[in-house]
N, C-alpha and C positions, 0 to 999 in steps of 0.2 A: 648803595643799592638804589637803582632806578624803580621807584614805587609805581610809576604810571605806565609808560610802554617800554617795559624792561626787556632785557636779553637774557635768556638761558638756553644753553645747549648742553644737555647732560645737567650736571648740578651747578658747574662753574666754567665759565670761558676763561681760560688760563692766556695770560697776555703773552704775545710772542714778540720779542724784540726784533723790530725791522727798521733799521736806520739807514740813511743814505751814506754810502761809502765814498771815499775818494781814492785816485790812484789806480784803480781797478780798470779793466778792460770794460769797454762799455759799448751797447747795442741801442741805436736810436730808432724809434718808431715814429712815424710822421704821415701827415697826408700830403706835405709838401706846401701847404697855405695855411694851416691852422695851428692849432697847439702841438707841443711835441714833448715826447717823454725819453728820457735817457736812461736806460737799464743798466744797474750795476750789480755785482753780487753784494748782498746784505753782509757787512763785516762782522755781525754779531747775531747770536741766536740764543735766547735765554730759556726757551722752554717749547712745548709743543701742546696746541689744543687738543683734549681728548673728550671724547663723548663718555658720559657715565655708562657703565655696563660694558664697555669694550673690553674682550677679554685679553687680547694681546694687541698693544698699540701698533699700528702699522709703521713701517718704516719712515723716517723723516724725509721730507721733501726739499729740494733746492728751490731757494727763493731768491728772485731779483727784486731790487728796490728802485724806485725813482720819484719823480714828482712832475705834475702837470701845472703850468701856469694858468689860471683862469681869470676871467674879468671879475671885479669885486661888485659890479652892476652891470648886468648884461644888457642894459639900455645904453651904456657907454663902453662898448667893447674894447676901444682904444685908450681907456682910462686907467685908474688904478687896477692893479693885479693882486692876486693872492696865489698861494702854492696848495696844491691838493696833494697829499703824499699817497703813493700807491705802491702795491708790490704785486708780483706775478709769479704763479708757478705755470711754467711755460709747457705747452702741448709737446708731446714727444713724437707726434706723427706729421708727416708732410703736410703741406698746406694744399690738399687734393680733397678728394670726396670725403675722406675721413675725418678732416679736420672740421670741428663744430663751431669755431670760432671763440670769442672772449666771454667768459661768464663772469659778470660782476657779481660780487656778494656784499651784502650788509647784514649785521647782526641786530640791528633795533636802536633803542634810544628814545628820541634823538640824543646824541652825544657819544655814541659808542664808536670805537674803533673797528674797521673790518678788516685789518691787516691780519689777525690771528684767525680770523674766521675762513680767510682764503686758505691758509695751512690745513684748519680743521676740515674744509670740504675736500681738499686734494687728498687727504689721509683716508677720508671715511667713504668716498665714494669707490666703487671697483676700479681697480687700476687701469683696465682696459677703457673704462669710460673716462675717467679723469685726465688720461693722456691725450685725449682728444679735444681737449678745451685748452686755452689759455685762462687759468683761474685768477681773476683779478680782486685784490682787495684795496680798500681805499679809506682814508680818514676823511669824512666829510669835513667841509669847510669849519674851522675853529677847533677840530679835534686832534689830539694826539701829535702825530708827527707833522700834520698840516701846519703851514705857516700863515698866519700867526695862530697859535694855539691859546684860546680862551682861558684865563684864570681870573677869578673875581675877588677871591678871598684867600688867605692864607689857611690851608685846609687844617692844619694842625690846631690853629686857633679857632676856627670857626664850628669844628667839629668836637671841640673838647667835650670829654665825658666826665659826669653825666650831664646832659642837655636838660633844659627845662621840660617838663611833662607836656607833650604835644595834644593831650586831651584836656582842654582847659575847663577847671571847675569855677572859675570866676571872671569877671570882666578884666581884672587885674592880669590873670594869666593870658587872657587875649591879647592885652596890650603889650606884653612881654614878647609873645610871639609875633605879633604884628610889627613891632619895632625891629625884631630880628629880620623879618621878611624885608621890610623897607630898607634896612642897613644893606643888605645883599643886593637888592634891585638897584639902589643908588650907588654903590660902588661899581657895579657892572655898567652902569649908565655913563659914570664918570671916566671909566677907563676905556670903554669900547664904543664911545659915541659915533665914531665913523664906521665900526663894523656892525653894529645891531640893526640898522635899516635893512641890512643885506642877508640877514641870517635866516632864511626859510627854506622851507621844504622845496618850494619851486625853484630857488636858486640852487639847492643841492642836486635836484634832478638835472638842471641845465649843466652843472659841473659833471655829471654822469656823461652828458653827451659830448663835454668837452674831451673827457677822458676817451670816448669812443672816437672822437677825430684824431687824438694823438695816437691811437692805435692804428689808424689807417684802415678801419672796418666800417662798411656800410650799416651794419646791424650788431647788436649786443644781445646776449642773453642774460637775464638777471634773476637772482635767486635771494630773496630777502625773508627774515624773521621779523614778526612784531611790527615795530615802526618801519621796519624795510619794507613790510608789505604796501604802507601808505606811500613811501618814496617810490616804489615800482609802480605803484598805480598813478601817481602823478607824471612820471616819466612816460609812462606808455599813453596817458592822455595827451601829453604835449607831443610826443613823437611816436605816434603809433606805427609808422612805417620803418621805424629803426629797432623794433622788438623782434627777436627771432624765438625765443622763449621765455616765459615769465613763470616763476614758481612763488607762491605766496604762502609762508607757513605763519599760522597764528595771525589773522588778519584784523587790522584796525577797522573801526567802523568809521567810513568816511563821512557820515552825516553827523559824528559827534564832536568834530575837531574844533577845540579841545576841552572845554569846560564839561559839556555833557558827557564825553567819554569817561571823564574821571568819576562822575557820579554813577554811571554803569559800573564801572569797575570797582567802586566801594562795595557795591551789592556782591558782585562776582567773587571778589577776595574773602567776604565773610562767610559765603557758602563753601569756598575751598577751605577756610580755617576751621570750619565746623566738620569737614571731611577729615582734617587731621585730627581733630578732638576725639572724633569718633574711632578712628584707627588706633588712637592711644587708649581708648577704652576698651577696644577689641584686645589689645594687647596688655591688659592690666596686670597679667600675671608677671610681666617684666617690669612695667614702669611704675605700677601701684599709685596711681593718681586718680582712680575712680573706673568704674566699668560701665558707665553710662556716659552719655554726652553731657546730659545735665551735671555730673559731678566732674568731668573733666573740664568743662566750661567754667565752672565755679573755681577749680583749682588754678586755671589759668589766670583768670581775671584776679583772683585774691593774690597771686604772686606779683601781678603787674601793679596792683596797688600798694603792696608791701614794699615794692622798689622805688616808689616815690619818695618814701621818708628814708629808706636805708638801702641805697643802690648797691648790688652785689658787688664785693670786693672794691667799693667806692667807684666802681666804674659803670657798671650796667644798671642804669635807671629804666624807667618804663618806655622812654624814646629809644634808647638802645635795645631794649628787649624787642620792640616792635620792628625796628631795623633788621635784628636777626630772624625773627620768625616770620617776616613777609616772604622770606625766600621759601618757606614752605608752600606758600601760595603759588609759586612758580614751578616748583618741582617736588614731588614726593620723595625724590631721592636724598632730600634733607631731613626728612622726617625722623628716621632713627637718631641721628645726631641731636636734632632739637628736643624731642622726647627724653633722651639720655641725659641731657644736660638739665633740663626741667626737673626731671626726677630726682637727680643728685641733688639739686639745690633745695627742692621741698623735703625730700626724704632724709637728707644727710647735711644740710646747710652749707653745701659745697658752691659758695660764690663764683669760684674760679671756673667751674662747669660753664657757667653763663658767658663768663668773660671769654672763654675759648671759643664758644660758638658765635659770640659777637664779633670776635676777630676773625673768624673764618668766614662769615657770611654777610656780616652787616657794617664792618667797619669802614669808613670813608677815608680816602687818602688823597694825595695831590691829583691823581690821575681819576679819582672819583669826583673831586671838585671840578675839574676840567669837563667832564662828562654832564655833571649837574649845571655849569655855566651854559653849555651848548643846549642842553635840554630846555632850560628856560628862555634863551635867546630864540630858538625856533619856535617853541609852542606860544610863547607870548607874542611873537611877530606874525606867526601864521594866521591867527584868527583873533577875534575880538574875545576878551574876557570881561565879566562884570567888573565896574571900578568902584562899586559901592560894597563896603565891608557887610552892610545889613543883609545884602542878598546872599553872601556866601554864608553868614550866620544862620540865616533862615533855611538855606538848602541842607548845609551840613548837620543842622540840629534835626531836621526831619529824616535825613538818611540815616544817621548816627542811631536814631531809635531802632532801625531795622537791622543796621549792619555796623556795630560798634568797633569791629577788629581795626579796620584801616580808615575810616571816614575822615576822622580828624587829622590823624597824621598825613595822609594825602592831602588834605587841604592845606596844610602848612608847607608841605612840599611845592606846591603850586602857587603860594600865596605871594611870592615876588611879582608875579603877573599883575597884581593890584596896583602896583607902584612902577611897572616897567616904563622906562623913559620913551619907548618908542610904541606907539599905539598897534592894536593888533590889526592886520589886514583882512583880506577876503581870501579864504582858501580856494585853491584850484577845484572845481567841481569836477571831481573825477568821474570817468565814464570810459566804457570800452567801445571803440570803434568797430563797426561789423567787419573790418578787414584785418583786425588783430588776429593773430595765430591763436590755437588753442591755448588755454592758461591753466595751469595746475594750481590749485588751492589745497591745502592741508590744514586741518583744524581739529582740535581736541574739543569734545562736547563740553567739558567742565572747565575750560581754559578760565583762568581769572583775569589775567593782564589784558587779554583781548577776548572778551566775551562772545560766545557763540553767535548771538543774536547779530552783533556788529559784523561779524564774517558773512552771515547771509545777506546783510545789507551790501557787503562789498561785492558778493558773488552776482546779486541782482543788477548791479551797475556794469558787469562785464559779461555780455552775451555769450562769449566764447569760453568762459570759465567753466570748469567742472572742479567739484570739491570732494575730496575724501575726508570723511569725518572719523575721527578716532574717538573710542569710548571713554577715555580716560579724562584727566584734568590737567596734565602738564602743559607749560607753555613752551613752544619749540619742540615739535613733534619729530620731525624726520631727522635722521643720521643719529638717532638716540637709542637704538637698540630694539626698534618695533620692526620685524622683517616685512610685515605686511606694508606698512606705510613706505618704507624704503623701496620695496619693489615698484610701486606706482611711481616714485620719484625717479628711479634708475631708468625704468621704461620711458617716461616723459623726456628725461634730458638725453636719452639715446636717439629716439627717433620722434618725438614730439607728439606720443600717443597718449590719450587722457582716458581715464576709467569711464565707465558707464555711470549714468546718472545714478545718484543713491549709493555710490561705492561707500563701504565702512570698513573698519579694521577694529578688531578687539584691543583693548588696552594691555600694556605690559603688566605682568603680575604686580601686585602691591609690594612695597619694600618690605624686607625682612627686618625683624626687630635688631638692634645691636646687641651683640653677644656679651658686651661688657657695660657696665654703668659709667657714668660721666667721670667718676673719679679715676677710673683707669684712662679715660680719654684725656683727661687734664695732663696725665703724665705724657701721653703721645704727643700732645701738641706744644709742650713746652720747649 
């Protein structure tokens, strides 16, 4: 689970296998002088990315796969190169006035693959609109099918459950957790010394422009969620004349990159967790965990404390509990599952119920470790982080008094930046040129992962941007069942029209309680 700048479209973005094939007929795109991409049919397909709440999944789409070779260091364009994996759902209209060009998509992270998002966007947009774009997904440098793909530790060993409680009670606890963070940073530094200096958002934005060149197009459109909004903002700052349309859904605060953004996030996640506790209390007839926030809060933290000494089924300790329940901060679609498992554990002693929600929402795997390695590589490199643990301890202790839900776990998630072998740089000072086309921003008012105030800062830096504010709190608002939001998105992608200032949308209805308790859920997921 990416705690900091995560990706959620629906409840979960399901991975779609998109690997390069061989022996198939290929089509080449090129500008004639720059990078090239050879398109081939993807030989395998393991699933489909779907939005939560979609009544009937649309028909699958045909996907082509390829790669673009880009410079490792753009200051030495003829030096060492790496490969960026790409996929494409090709436009079905002729390249005339109906063709709208390439639409690159990114789901966030940093460290998330964009290939499954390309399929998701192609499926969820109206067919008459999707067929006018070449929808392009890509794995940013270091991610997924790109070469090389970063891995720093064996995932099974590094994430072996139950882990040490990430809310330290003593200085000894701190030392254990600091040693773990240093071990990860040292291993990454030893394995990837040649790559780490070049793992930055700026270079990923330049990779996007290499993709544009390989496609042979003068401009691209871009649709980014979460961290993807920052990537899009950096690209449009560096290459303002090469942007046709730009959608930012759930925007990062460009003034907080990255240490300050995490502190703000801790407060926002705590508010969102309290929304979940209030929803659980409202549905006390189902879950029987208390009918006030005070009571459900006591029940949740009591459960967390108990798991420190007696992990559920020997697997879910407090850190694993945090991993699973953090998803509830991203999307209320997970609330019924989480509350049902919590109730089954507290009311019936069903530890397997907590294991099931951990496996569903929080359990890391090799793909997750790849995402974590790239996440750190980019965030630790993009900007300077405090190198004095005393500064972290002071800030986390202060914020934790107000926001205990995620402050310490989030600190340890980022703590390898204390020891990172490559110093942080100076972030691109993102800003929107006056000649940028109109930009569409979409933001939920109660977003925890990318808080609303940060989105306002992003909007203020882009004079041509208009923002639609949705009244809910989920992260990743568009193409997730809100017809009001999606109407603005479709209109913009169709003809570039943006809403009037102050546009708002109501939130989707609150989730319904699960009709079964987690003991039944246990059977369903075994």
